[in-house]
C-alpha positions in Angstrom: 212.3 66.1 285.4 211.4 66.1 289.1 207.6 66.9 289.9 208.5 69.3 292.9 209.7 71.7 290.0 206.6 71.9 287.8 205.0 74.3 290.4 208.4 76.5 290.5 208.2 76.8 286.8 204.5 77.6 286.6 205.3 81.1 288.8 208.4 81.4 286.5 207.2 80.3 283.2 205.1 83.7 282.4 208.1 86.4 283.7 211.5 85.0 283.7 213.9 86.2 280.8 214.9 82.6 279.2 211.3 81.7 278.6 210.3 85.1 277.6 213.3 85.1 274.8 212.9 81.6 273.7 209.3 82.8 273.1 209.9 85.6 271.2 212.3 83.5 268.8 210.3 80.6 268.5 206.9 83.2 267.6 209.6 84.6 264.7 210.8 81.2 263.6 207.1 79.9 263.5 205.7 83.6 261.9 208.2 82.9 258.7 207.8 79.3 257.9 204.2 78.9 259.0 202.2 82.3 258.5 203.6 83.9 255.8 201.5 82.1 253.0 198.2 81.9 255.0 195.8 84.1 255.4 194.4 84.2 259.5 191.0 82.6 257.6 193.5 79.4 256.9 195.5 79.9 259.7 192.5 78.7 262.0 191.9 75.4 260.2 194.8 74.2 260.9 196.0 72.0 263.8 199.1 72.5 266.0 200.3 70.7 269.2 203.0 71.4 271.6 204.7 68.3 273.6 206.1 68.7 276.6 203.9 71.3 277.4 204.8 71.5 281.2 202.9 74.1 282.9 201.7 75.8 279.7 203.6 79.1 279.2 203.7 78.9 275.5 200.0 78.0 275.1 198.9 81.5 274.9 201.5 82.2 272.4 201.1 79.0 270.4 197.0 79.7 270.4 197.5 82.1 267.7 198.5 79.7 265.0 195.2 77.4 264.7 193.3 74.5 266.6 195.6 73.7 269.7 196.4 70.9 271.9 198.9 70.2 274.0 200.5 66.7 275.5 202.1 66.2 279.0 203.9 63.5 280.9 203.4 64.8 284.7 199.9 64.6 286.1 200.5 67.8 288.0 202.1 69.9 285.1 199.3 68.3 283.0 196.7 70.2 285.2 198.4 73.0 285.5 198.6 73.7 281.6 194.6 72.1 281.4 193.3 75.5 284.4 195.3 77.7 281.7 191.7 77.1 279.9 193.7 77.9 276.5 193.2 74.3 275.1 193.2 70.7 275.3 195.9 69.3 277.5 196.1 65.6 277.9 198.5 63.3 279.7 201.2 61.3 277.4 204.4 59.9 277.2 206.9 59.4 274.0 207.6 57.5 272.2 204.9 54.7 273.1 201.9 56.6 274.6 200.9 59.2 272.3 197.6 60.6 273.9 195.7 62.1 270.5 194.3 60.1 267.3 195.1 62.6 264.4 197.8 64.4 262.8 199.0 67.8 263.1 199.8 70.5 260.6 202.9 72.3 263.1 204.2 69.8 266.2 206.4 72.1 268.6 208.7 70.4 271.3 210.8 72.7 273.2 213.6 71.8 275.3 211.7 68.7 275.7 213.6 66.0 273.0 216.8 65.9 275.9 214.5 64.7 278.6 213.6 60.9 276.8 215.9 58.1 276.2 215.3 57.4 273.2 215.0 60.2 270.8 215.0 58.8 267.3 211.9 56.3 268.5 210.3 59.8 269.7 211.1 61.5 266.6 209.5 58.5 264.2 206.3 58.7 266.5 206.0 62.8 265.9 207.2 62.6 262.1 203.9 59.7 262.3 201.7 62.3 263.5 202.2 65.2 261.2 200.1 66.1 258.0 202.2 65.5 254.5 203.1 69.3 254.3 203.6 69.4 258.6 206.5 71.0 260.4 208.2 70.0 263.2 209.6 73.1 265.4 212.4 71.9 268.0 214.6 73.2 270.7 217.1 71.5 272.4 219.8 72.1 274.8 223.0 72.5 273.0 227.0 70.9 274.2 227.8 68.3 276.4 230.8 70.3 277.7 228.3 72.9 279.0 226.6 69.5 280.7 225.8 70.8 284.4 223.8 70.6 287.7 221.5 71.9 286.1 221.1 69.1 283.6 221.4 66.6 286.2 217.9 68.2 288.0 216.3 68.2 285.3 216.8 64.8 284.4 218.6 65.4 280.8 220.0 62.4 279.0 221.9 64.4 276.6 222.5 67.5 275.1 223.2 67.9 271.2 225.5 69.1 268.8 224.3 70.5 265.1 225.9 67.8 264.2 224.4 65.1 266.2 220.8 67.0 265.7 221.2 66.7 261.8 222.3 62.8 262.6 219.3 62.1 264.6 217.0 64.1 262.0 218.0 62.6 259.3 217.9 58.7 260.5 213.9 59.6 261.9 213.4 60.6 258.2 213.2 64.3 258.3 214.0 66.8 255.6 215.8 69.8 257.1 214.5 73.3 256.4 216.6 75.5 259.0 218.8 75.1 262.2 220.6 77.5 264.2 221.9 77.6 267.8 220.6 80.4 269.7 220.9 82.2 272.8 224.4 83.1 271.4 225.1 86.9 272.6 224.4 85.6 276.4 227.1 82.4 275.4 230.0 83.9 276.6 228.4 84.7 280.1 226.5 81.3 280.7 229.4 79.0 279.2 232.1 80.3 281.6 230.3 80.2 284.6 229.2 76.8 284.1 232.7 75.9 282.9 233.8 77.4 286.6 231.6 75.8 288.5 232.4 72.7 286.9 236.2 72.8 287.8 235.4 73.9 291.2 233.1 71.3 291.5 230.3 73.6 292.6 226.6 72.6 292.2 224.4 75.5 291.3 221.3 73.5 291.5 218.7 74.7 288.5 219.1 77.6 286.1 215.1 78.7 286.7 215.8 80.6 289.9 213.9 84.1 289.2 216.7 87.0 289.2 215.9 90.6 290.4 213.4 92.9 288.3 216.4 94.9 287.1 218.8 91.7 286.2 215.7 90.0 284.5 214.4 92.6 282.0 218.7 93.1 281.1 219.0 89.6 280.2 215.7 89.9 278.5 216.7 92.2 276.2 219.5 90.7 275.3 218.8 87.2 274.6 215.4 88.3 273.1 217.2 91.1 270.8 218.5 87.4 268.5 215.0 87.3 267.0 215.8 90.4 264.5 218.1 88.0 263.3 216.6 84.8 263.0 215.6 82.8 260.8 217.0 84.6 258.1 220.6 84.1 259.6 222.4 81.2 261.5 224.5 81.3 264.5 227.6 79.3 264.4 227.5 78.8 268.2 225.0 78.9 271.1 223.7 77.7 274.8 220.5 76.1 272.6 219.9 74.6 269.4 216.5 75.1 267.2 215.4 73.1 264.1 212.4 73.1 261.4 212.2 70.1 259.6 209.6 68.6 257.8 208.6 65.0 256.3 
């Protein structure tokens, strides 16, 4: 991702409908797969890592689930996340520059894998950094035919289908506990806009622009409402994919 965007991300991560809604959905999934069988005192003893924390918008939410650590490739974004004062944030790069000498009970990787050329080697690395009962929670953008200027600007290598993500996770030696598409309710709107822009050759730029307060609230309400269905069900399509896996 271009470094110039990190300050924009820092300004938007706490308020933009997409980040807020994704955070609600991720929290619901973590509660279901990680917290249901644990007492509060047990959670405090667990270690959790966010890979590719960007400017640290998820750190406050993730800090509720144990002893939190984070890593980020970009030096400036790493400082923004560290300045939040929520956990130890170290600079690192996957698959070959992992900055922590420990294993984790939960590793979170939210819309990061698509930025890494060698996704298989990266997943192998993360598997080695999980405890024997640890879980990896991952989100990625879906469908290569939704490729747009946003993907180019953010330096993505690919978008995934459920079949492709399943294949690379299995190749890396993971067992899939749960997988679903999400951002499903807004899918017709988002897909329609991207397809029209692609057909007309319109370069719309990145999707991170902050909309008006009213529009932001409406989009957040629609997208975040998917958490009431997840993770007890799986959506058959969506703008993104989410998976929970273990060794």
